[in-house]
N, C-alpha and C positions, 0 to 999 in steps of 0.2 A: 544722222542716214540722209537720206535724198528726201528733196521735194517732188511729187509727181503729180503730173498733171494727166486727169485723163482722158482717153481719147483717141491719145497715137503714142507713139514710141520716141517721139523726140528726143524726152530724157532719156530713156535708157539703151539708146543707142551703140550699139560696141564701138566704144575707141578703141586704144592701143593696147594689144595684147603683151603682159609682162608677165613679167615674175616674181614675186615676193618668197621671205621665206617665213615661215611660223613655225612657233615650237613646237617640238614634237613629245617632249616630257623631260628624260631623264637620266642620263646615266651616269653610271662610276668609272671612276678611270682608274690606270693604273696605282695611283696610291690612294685609293679610297675615297678620293671626296668627289660629290657631284658636280655632273657636269651637264649643261644646258646640250640637249637635240633638236635641231633646226629639220625641215624637209620645206624643197622647194615646189611652191603649188604654179600654176596659171591663174593670171586673174586678169581680166579688163579695168582699163582705166578710165573712170566715166566722171566727166565733172571733178577732176584731180582727185577723186576717190579711188582705193583699189577695191572692188569687190570682185570675188571667186566665181570662176566662170561656173560652178554647179549652182549656185547662190544665184547667178544672174536669170541661166537656164526657168530655173524655180518664178522669175520674177518676172520672166517672158511668156512664158507660158500662160501664168497668171493676168497678164495683162490680155493675151491671145483670148480666154475665156469669155472676160469684162467686155472686149471689144468684138466680140461674135467672129473671130477668125478663126475657131477650130479648124472650119472645113479649107480652108485657106492653107494653115500648118499643115496638116496633112496630105493636100496637093504636094506642098513644100517636099516634104517629109519622103514620100514618093518619086518626085523630081531626082532627091539626095539620091536615093536608091542607083541609080543610072549612072553617078559619078563613081569611076572606078579607083581614085585617090582614096575616097571617104571607104577606110576600113570595119569601121567600128560601129553597130547603132549609135554610140555618143556620139560619134564625130558625125555622122549623117543628121542626130537631130539637132549638136551645135550649127551646123550648116545650115537650115534650116529656118533656126531662128533668128540667124543674123541676116539671113535674106527676108526676114519677112522686118525685124525691127531695118533692117537699111532700106526697106522698098525695092529692092535690086530687082523683085522680079518682074515689077510694072516695064521696064524695058523688055523684060522676056516675052508678058505678053504682047509688047507691040510688033517685036519682030517674029512672032508666032511659033516660036520657043518652046513657050511653055502655056499649057491650058487649064485655066481654072475651072475645075468641076464641068470638064468635056465643055466649055463656051468657045 
């Protein structure tokens, strides 16, 4: 798997978003033979390894708890609710986690667009 360096997000920073096919069971063809079924899933490519987005979200949330960034994550999630292109709660959460891992919120604080905990 990955070698994690605690204290930051550099090792799990989301890389290229890609799609991959995973096996989703078997089905029977017209002639009665078994055929494999596949489904397409979204994933991140990090350090030349593909990790499902749901697994990455869990990993990043655990890292935020370890680093004590839960308040910052809540503030980023509230900021994501203001973005009109994010329709579902999962999209908002993913956006907030990506911003946390990339450090994008730091430039927002400098420009005054984002206030962390009302500071």
